[in-house]
PARO-730550 format. One line per 3 residues: number of its first residue (from 0); for each residue x, y, z of N, C-alpha, C, CB. Coordinates in steps of 0.02 Angstrom, whole numbers, padded with zeros to 5 digits. Glycine has a CB too. Layout:
N
NUM> X Y Z X Y Z X Y Z X Y Z | ... .
This chain:
220
0> 04261 03133 06050 04257 03134 05977 04279 03202 05950 04185 03119 05953 | 04257 03256 05983 04275 03323 05961 04350 03334 05967 04237 03377 06001 | 04380 03309 06021 04451 03317 06032 04491 03280 05979 04471 03294 06102 .
3> 04468 03219 05962 04501 03180 05910 04498 03214 05843 04470 03111 05905 | 04440 03242 05825 04433 03278 05762 04479 03338 05759 04360 03300 05752 | 04486 03373 05816 04529 03432 05819 04602 03413 05806 04521 03466 05886 .
6> 04623 03355 05834 04692 03333 05824 04707 03317 05751 04706 03273 05868 | 04658 03294 05715 04667 03273 05646 04665 03332 05598 04615 03223 05627 | 04643 03389 05620 04639 03447 05576 04708 03471 05557 04598 03503 05608 .
9> 04720 03480 05492 04785 03501 05468 04785 03575 05452 04804 03460 05406 | 04844 03605 05461 04851 03677 05448 04912 03689 05403 04858 03716 05514 | 04911 03747 05372 04970 03770 05336 04993 03833 05371 04954 03783 05260 .
12> 05059 03835 05386 05089 03892 05420 05137 03927 05372 05127 03869 05484 | 05127 03992 05362 05170 04031 05318 05194 04092 05358 05133 04052 05252 | 05259 04107 05357 05282 04168 05392 05243 04229 05370 05357 04179 05379 .
15> 05220 04268 05418 05176 04325 05402 05210 04378 05359 05151 04357 05466 | 05275 04386 05367 05309 04437 05327 05310 04417 05253 05382 04448 05351 | 05306 04352 05239 05302 04330 05169 05231 04337 05144 05325 04256 05163 .
18> 05182 04322 05186 05112 04333 05167 05101 04405 05146 05065 04315 05226 | 05132 04452 05182 05119 04524 05172 05168 04557 05124 05122 04559 05239 | 05215 04520 05095 05266 04550 05052 05302 04607 05088 05233 04577 04988 .
21> 05323 04595 05149 05353 04649 05188 05426 04661 05172 05347 04634 05261 | 05464 04608 05159 05535 04618 05144 05557 04582 05080 05577 04594 05202 | 05514 04542 05051 05526 04512 04986 05462 04518 04945 05549 04436 04993 .
24> 05467 04504 04881 05407 04508 04840 05394 04441 04806 05413 04563 04787 | 05335 04414 04819 05309 04356 04782 05243 04376 04751 05300 04294 04830 | 05235 04362 04686 05169 04373 04658 05122 04318 04683 05171 04374 04580 .
27> 05059 04323 04667 05010 04277 04698 05020 04205 04677 04940 04299 04680 | 05041 04193 04615 05054 04125 04591 05114 04095 04627 05066 04125 04515 | 05166 04135 04637 05226 04112 04673 05210 04099 04746 05283 04162 04667 .
30> 05166 04141 04774 05147 04131 04844 05109 04066 04853 05104 04190 04869 | 05065 04050 04806 05027 03987 04810 05075 03928 04809 04977 03982 04752 | 05127 03932 04768 05177 03878 04765 05214 03873 04832 05227 03890 04708 .
33> 05235 03930 04859 05272 03928 04922 05229 03903 04980 05299 03998 04939 | 05166 03923 04982 05121 03900 05035 05113 03824 05031 05052 03934 05029 | 05109 03797 04970 05103 03725 04962 05167 03690 04985 05088 03707 04889 .
36> 05225 03719 04969 05288 03690 04992 05294 03692 05068 05346 03726 04959 | 05269 03746 05099 05269 03750 05172 05229 03692 05202 05240 03817 05196 | 05172 03678 05171 05130 03624 05195 05163 03556 05185 05061 03625 05160 .
39> 05194 03546 05126 05227 03483 05112 05288 03473 05157 05249 03480 05039 | 05321 03528 05174 05377 03523 05221 05353 03502 05290 05414 03590 05226 | 05297 03529 05312 05268 03510 05376 05250 03436 05377 05205 03553 05391 .
42> 05228 03410 05320 05206 03340 05315 05264 03293 05296 05151 03334 05264 | 05322 03320 05282 05379 03279 05259 05403 03232 05315 05436 03324 05236 | 05419 03170 05298 05446 03124 05349 05510 03152 05380 05461 03055 05318 .
45> 05518 03143 05445 05574 03173 05481 05642 03151 05453 05570 03155 05554 | 05646 03088 05431 05710 03064 05407 05733 03098 05342 05706 02989 05395 | 05686 03130 05307 05703 03166 05245 05720 03239 05258 05646 03161 05195 .
48> 05707 03262 05318 05725 03330 05336 05693 03382 05292 05798 03338 05334 | 05735 03424 05262 05709 03479 05221 05711 03463 05146 05749 03542 05233 | 05724 03400 05129 05724 03379 05059 05655 03352 05041 05779 03324 05046 .
51> 05621 03387 04998 05554 03368 04977 05558 03330 04911 05508 03429 04969 | 05541 03266 04912 05539 03226 04851 05470 03234 04821 05556 03151 04865 | 05467 03268 04764 05402 03290 04738 05391 03264 04668 05399 03366 04737 .
54> 05331 03239 04656 05307 03226 04588 05286 03294 04560 05247 03173 04587 | 05330 03324 04522 05318 03394 04501 05259 03400 04454 05380 03422 04469 | 05243 03346 04417 05185 03349 04373 05121 03356 04414 05182 03286 04329 .
57> 05118 03320 04470 05059 03325 04514 05057 03395 04545 05061 03271 04569 | 05115 03421 04564 05117 03488 04593 05097 03540 04541 05187 03504 04621 | 05120 03531 04480 05100 03577 04426 05025 03576 04415 05137 03559 04361 .
60> 04996 03517 04413 04924 03511 04405 04887 03544 04463 04903 03438 04398 | 04912 03532 04523 04881 03561 04582 04882 03637 04579 04917 03536 04645 | 04937 03665 04556 04945 03738 04554 04921 03768 04488 05018 03757 04564 .
63> 04893 03724 04444 04866 03745 04380 04920 03776 04335 04809 03796 04390 | 04979 03746 04336 05034 03766 04293 05035 03718 04233 05102 03765 04331 | 05033 03745 04173 05024 03703 04114 05089 03683 04080 04981 03739 04064 .
66> 05146 03716 04094 05208 03698 04061 05266 03702 04110 05220 03742 04000 | 05319 03664 04095 05376 03659 04140 05416 03724 04142 05422 03602 04120 | 05413 03765 04090 05450 03828 04090 05423 03875 04144 05446 03862 04022 .
69> 05357 03878 04150 05326 03919 04201 05343 03892 04271 05249 03923 04192 | 05340 03826 04277 05357 03795 04341 05429 03812 04360 05348 03719 04337 | 05475 03804 04313 05546 03819 04327 05557 03892 04346 05589 03801 04265 .
72> 05522 03937 04311 05529 04008 04325 05507 04024 04396 05488 04050 04275 | 05452 03994 04417 05426 04009 04484 05469 03978 04539 05354 03983 04491 | 05489 03916 04528 05529 03884 04580 05598 03917 04585 05536 03808 04566 .
75> 05625 03940 04529 05690 03974 04532 05686 04043 04563 05719 03979 04462 | 05627 04075 04557 05619 04138 04593 05618 04126 04668 05554 04173 04571 | 05588 04071 04690 05592 04054 04761 05664 04043 04782 05550 03991 04776 .
78> 05704 04013 04738 05775 04003 04753 05811 04070 04758 05807 03959 04700 | 05796 04116 04713 05830 04181 04713 05817 04220 04777 05808 04223 04653 | 05761 04204 04810 05743 04237 04873 05765 04195 04933 05668 04250 04876 .
81> 05800 04141 04920 05826 04095 04972 05770 04061 05011 05871 04134 05020 | 05713 04052 04979 05659 04014 05011 05667 03939 04999 05591 04038 04984 | 05701 03921 04945 05724 03853 04935 05797 03856 04918 05682 03815 04879 .
84> 05833 03800 04927 05906 03802 04924 05935 03779 04857 05935 03760 04978 | 05895 03750 04814 05922 03727 04750 05887 03760 04691 05915 03652 04744 | 05925 03766 04636 05901 03797 04575 05897 03744 04520 05949 03855 04552 .
87> 05852 03755 04472 05841 03706 04419 05860 03735 04352 05769 03682 04419 | 05907 03703 04318 05923 03722 04249 05873 03690 04201 05994 03701 04231 | 05849 03631 04219 05801 03595 04178 05755 03555 04222 05837 03549 04127 .
90> 05691 03553 04203 05642 03513 04240 05624 03453 04196 05578 03555 04258 | 05632 03392 04221 05617 03333 04180 05543 03330 04162 05637 03269 04216 | 05528 03295 04108 05459 03290 04086 05418 03243 04130 05456 03265 04014 .
93> 05451 03195 04164 05416 03150 04208 05463 03129 04265 05390 03088 04170 | 05435 03092 04312 05474 03071 04369 05468 03120 04427 05547 03063 04350 | 05515 03116 04473 05513 03159 04532 05574 03203 04535 05508 03116 04595 .
96> 05567 03258 04571 05623 03303 04583 05630 03314 04658 05613 03371 04546 | 05688 03335 04679 05700 03353 04748 05703 03429 04755 05764 03320 04775 | 05663 03457 04798 05666 03528 04814 05691 03534 04886 05595 03563 04806 .
99> 05745 03571 04895 05774 03579 04961 05744 03641 04993 05853 03584 04958 | 05699 03629 05040 05663 03683 05073 05708 03717 05124 05599 03656 05107 | 05710 03783 05123 05751 03821 05171 05713 03827 05236 05770 03891 05143 .
102> 05722 03780 05282 05685 03781 05344 05710 03833 05393 05688 03713 05377 | 05768 03865 05378 05791 03918 05422 05746 03979 05418 05864 03937 05404 | 05713 03990 05361 05665 04045 05355 05608 04035 05404 05637 04050 05282 .
105> 05585 03973 05411 05533 03957 05459 05559 03965 05530 05507 03885 05448 | 05619 03939 05543 05647 03940 05610 05659 04012 05635 05712 03901 05612 | 05677 04056 05589 05695 04125 05608 05635 04172 05608 05748 04152 05562 .
108> 05577 04149 05586 05518 04192 05583 05484 04195 05650 05469 04168 05529 | 05464 04255 05670 05432 04264 05736 05357 04256 05732 05449 04333 05763 | 05327 04275 05676 05254 04273 05670 05234 04232 05610 05225 04344 05664 .
111> 05180 04193 05619 05156 04150 05566 05081 04162 05555 05168 04076 05583 | 05060 04150 05493 04989 04150 05477 04968 04078 05468 04975 04193 05412 | 04919 04057 05508 04897 03987 05507 04826 03983 05481 04901 03956 05579 .
114> 04818 03942 05429 04752 03930 05400 04741 03854 05396 04744 03963 05330 | 04679 03835 05401 04662 03765 05390 04684 03744 05320 04587 03752 05399 | 04713 03683 05315 04735 03658 05250 04677 03648 05202 04773 03593 05259 .
117> 04616 03653 05226 04558 03648 05181 04558 03705 05130 04494 03649 05221 | 04596 03758 05141 04599 03812 05093 04624 03787 05026 04645 03869 05119 | 04667 03735 05026 04691 03706 04964 04634 03674 04924 04745 03655 04978 .
120> 04585 03646 04959 04528 03614 04925 04488 03666 04886 04483 03578 04975 | 04476 03724 04917 04439 03777 04884 04477 03801 04821 04427 03837 04932 | 04543 03804 04827 04584 03824 04770 04583 03771 04716 04656 03839 04792 .
123> 04593 03708 04736 04596 03653 04689 04530 03642 04653 04617 03590 04724 | 04474 03659 04686 04408 03651 04656 04386 03711 04615 04357 03638 04710 | 04432 03759 04605 04418 03819 04566 04365 03865 04597 04397 03800 04496 .
126> 04356 03859 04662 04310 03905 04697 04344 03973 04709 04286 03875 04763 | 04410 03971 04716 04449 04033 04723 04511 04027 04679 04469 04045 04798 | 04536 04085 04655 04597 04085 04615 04656 04107 04659 04589 04132 04554 .
129> 04714 04117 04628 04773 04134 04667 04767 04202 04701 04835 04133 04623 | 04729 04248 04672 04719 04313 04703 04680 04305 04768 04682 04362 04655 | 04626 04268 04765 04585 04257 04825 04622 04216 04876 04518 04223 04807 .
132> 04662 04167 04853 04702 04125 04897 04750 04169 04938 04742 04073 04856 | 04784 04213 04904 04832 04258 04940 04795 04306 04985 04875 04297 04889 | 04738 04331 04963 04702 04382 05000 04675 04355 05067 04644 04408 04959 .
135> 04651 04292 05068 04625 04265 05130 04682 04255 05180 04587 04199 05118 | 04741 04237 05156 04799 04233 05200 04816 04302 05228 04860 04204 05162 | 04811 04353 05186 04827 04420 05208 04778 04443 05263 04826 04470 05149 .
138> 04714 04432 05252 04665 04452 05303 04678 04415 05368 04593 04437 05278 | 04692 04350 05363 04705 04310 05423 04767 04335 05460 04713 04236 05406 | 04818 04357 05422 04880 04381 05453 04869 04444 05494 04932 04394 05400 .
141> 04814 04480 05480 04799 04542 05514 04751 04534 05573 04771 04592 05466 | 04728 04473 05584 04681 04460 05638 04718 04433 05698 04626 04409 05616 | 04706 04463 05755 04739 04443 05817 04686 04421 05868 04783 04502 05846 .
144> 04675 04356 05870 04625 04329 05917 04661 04304 05980 04583 04271 05883 | 04673 04351 06026 04708 04333 06087 04665 04291 06133 04730 04396 06123 | 04698 04245 06168 04661 04202 06215 04635 04240 06275 04706 04146 06238 .
147> 04666 04298 06290 04644 04336 06348 04584 04380 06334 04701 04380 06374 | 04560 04376 06272 04500 04414 06255 04512 04485 06232 04455 04415 06313 | 04575 04506 06229 04590 04574 06208 04598 04581 06133 04652 04599 06243 .
150> 04598 04526 06097 04605 04529 06025 04538 04541 05991 04636 04465 05999 | 04539 04536 05925 04477 04544 05887 04475 04491 05833 04471 04615 05856 | 04415 04475 05810 04407 04422 05761 04397 04449 05691 04349 04378 05779 .
153> 04420 04510 05678 04417 04540 05612 04478 04584 05602 04351 04581 05603 | 04488 04606 05540 04542 04653 05527 04515 04711 05485 04600 04618 05491 | 04554 04765 05484 04541 04821 05439 04591 04814 05381 04549 04890 05475 .
156> 04570 04827 05321 04617 04827 05266 04589 04867 05207 04634 04755 05244 | 04623 04919 05189 04601 04960 05133 04625 04932 05066 04624 05032 05141 | 04589 04947 05013 04608 04924 04947 04677 04950 04927 04556 04946 04895 .
159> 04692 05012 04946 04755 05042 04925 04814 05003 04953 04758 05115 04949 | 04808 04980 05014 04862 04942 05045 04875 04877 05006 04845 04926 05118 | 04822 04841 04988 04831 04777 04954 04854 04786 04882 04766 04738 04955 .
162> 04831 04838 04848 04853 04849 04779 04928 04864 04777 04813 04907 04747 | 04953 04899 04828 05025 04915 04831 05066 04854 04850 05038 04971 04881 | 05043 04817 04900 05081 04759 04925 05087 04705 04872 05049 04731 04988 .
165> 05031 04692 04837 05029 04636 04790 05036 04658 04717 04965 04598 04799 | 05040 04724 04706 05050 04752 04639 04994 04729 04592 05119 04733 04611 | 04933 04737 04616 04875 04718 04576 04826 04776 04575 04841 04654 04605 .
168> 04776 04771 04533 04727 04824 04526 04672 04818 04579 04696 04824 04456 | 04636 04872 04589 04580 04872 04635 04526 04822 04613 04549 04942 04641 | 04518 04816 04547 04467 04769 04522 04485 04697 04539 04460 04777 04446 .
171> 04550 04680 04542 04572 04613 04562 04556 04600 04635 04647 04604 04548 | 04566 04651 04676 04550 04645 04748 04475 04633 04756 04572 04709 04787 | 04435 04672 04720 04362 04665 04724 04339 04597 04700 04328 04719 04683 .
174> 04367 04573 04645 04348 04507 04619 04367 04451 04668 04382 04495 04551 | 04425 04458 04698 04446 04407 04748 04399 04407 04807 04518 04421 04771 | 04378 04465 04829 04329 04469 04884 04264 04435 04866 04316 04542 04904 .
177> 04242 04444 04804 04180 04413 04781 04186 04337 04783 04162 04436 04710 | 04243 04311 04761 04253 04239 04762 04253 04212 04834 04320 04221 04728 | 04286 04247 04879 04291 04225 04948 04223 04228 04982 04340 04268 04986 .
180> 04183 04278 04967 04116 04283 04996 04071 04228 04968 04085 04352 04983 | 04076 04215 04904 04035 04163 04873 04052 04094 04902 04045 04163 04797 | 04116 04083 04917 04137 04020 04947 04125 04017 05022 04212 04008 04932 .
183> 04098 04072 05050 04083 04078 05121 04145 04073 05165 04033 04025 05142 | 04200 04101 05138 04262 04103 05176 04276 04172 05205 04320 04082 05131 | 04237 04221 05185 04248 04290 05206 04182 04325 05215 04292 04327 05156 .
186> 04178 04363 05269 04121 04408 05280 04147 04479 05286 04079 04388 05344 | 04116 04525 05249 04137 04595 05251 04081 04637 05280 04156 04621 05180 | 04095 04672 05334 04047 04716 05366 04066 04788 05348 04044 04706 05443 .
189> 04022 04820 05310 04037 04888 05287 04017 04940 05339 04000 04902 05221 | 04057 04992 05343 04044 05046 05390 04031 05111 05351 04103 05056 05439 | 03973 05139 05363 03955 05201 05329 03993 05260 05359 03879 05213 05332 .
192> 04003 05311 05319 04033 05372 05345 03986 05406 05393 04051 05420 05287 | 04013 05429 05449 03973 05459 05501 03996 05531 05513 03975 05419 05566 | 03948 05578 05517 03968 05649 05527 03991 05662 05598 03910 05695 05510 .
195> 04041 05707 05605 04064 05728 05671 04031 05793 05692 04140 05737 05672 | 03993 05823 05645 03958 05886 05657 04006 05945 05669 03911 05879 05717 | 04066 05939 05641 04114 05994 05643 04124 06019 05572 04181 05972 05675 .
198> 04126 06085 05564 04132 06115 05497 04200 06148 05489 04075 06165 05485 | 04233 06134 05432 04295 06167 05413 04288 06187 05340 04358 06121 05425 | 04299 06250 05325 04292 06275 05257 04224 06258 05228 04347 06246 05213 .
201> 04172 06264 05270 04103 06254 05249 04088 06182 05227 04086 06302 05194 | 04132 06135 05244 04120 06065 05226 04113 06024 05290 04177 06037 05181 | 04061 05982 05292 04050 05940 05350 04104 05887 05354 03980 05908 05347 .
204> 04137 05881 05412 04190 05832 05422 04161 05763 05440 04239 05856 05476 | 04193 05711 05416 04170 05643 05428 04226 05601 05460 04145 05611 05364 | 04206 05557 05505 04251 05504 05527 04247 05449 05475 04232 05478 05599 .
207> 04304 05422 05456 04305 05370 05405 04323 05302 05437 04354 05387 05349 | 04286 05252 05420 04298 05185 05448 04310 05136 05390 04238 05162 05491 | 04363 05097 05397 04375 05044 05349 04326 04987 05361 04448 05019 05352 .
210> 04316 04946 05311 04274 04887 05319 04305 04838 05368 04262 04853 05253 | 04263 04797 05399 04286 04744 05442 04284 04679 05402 04242 04738 05507 | 04341 04642 05403 04346 04579 05366 04351 04521 05416 04408 04580 05319 .
213> 04303 04475 05411 04300 04417 05454 04316 04354 05414 04230 04410 05488 | 04368 04317 05434 04384 04254 05403 04340 04199 05433 04459 04237 05411 | 04313 04156 05391 04266 04105 05414 04298 04059 05466 04242 04064 05354 .
216> 04259 04038 05514 04283 03996 05569 04314 03931 05544 04227 03980 05617 | 04290 03906 05487 04316 03843 05461 04389 03846 05445 04278 03823 05400 | 04416 03907 05433 04486 03914 05416 04531 03927 05476 04494 03970 05367 .
219> 04501 03940 05534 04540 03955 05594 04566 03891 05626 04498 03995 05645 .
């Protein structure tokens, strides 16, 4: 029974360099759209290849986009970064559209961040917003749980790093952490400053430790 349940568990895979904004820039709303397209591509019937036939109104509702202009702007930014292959001059008010997913980005990526697809449920239920959605992917991308036991089940991440990568304020990072902790998707273990008992210029020197961030097992 446990093995069967494990087989049925669905995941979303996103290239880690995109999660971290390492060579391109996606804001958090655009990242949420791309992560959803990655999942839909994974679930797409083989005969359709990289062509995603999408009810864009349902996708807009899922991503909490209220008008087609915002939808068009975000999807065209994905096109400008070559994450999808087609551009939209106009988005119809109803019906379906075809989005041509650039699967070569997936094929050429060496590292992926994998999260349980249940993360979409937390987002869709308004338990987390796009900031928290992106942040949990970022924490997961920094965790290396090696099978040989040499990895670790947490990551270090300073506020300064995330504010620069995602171009957001420290208060946004803090609020996202609060949402993730409330949803029981993240545990943060704080480390107090510890003295080294060495004095320089009459000031006691301290070793500094970043917090440890643990992603909940349900998302692994």
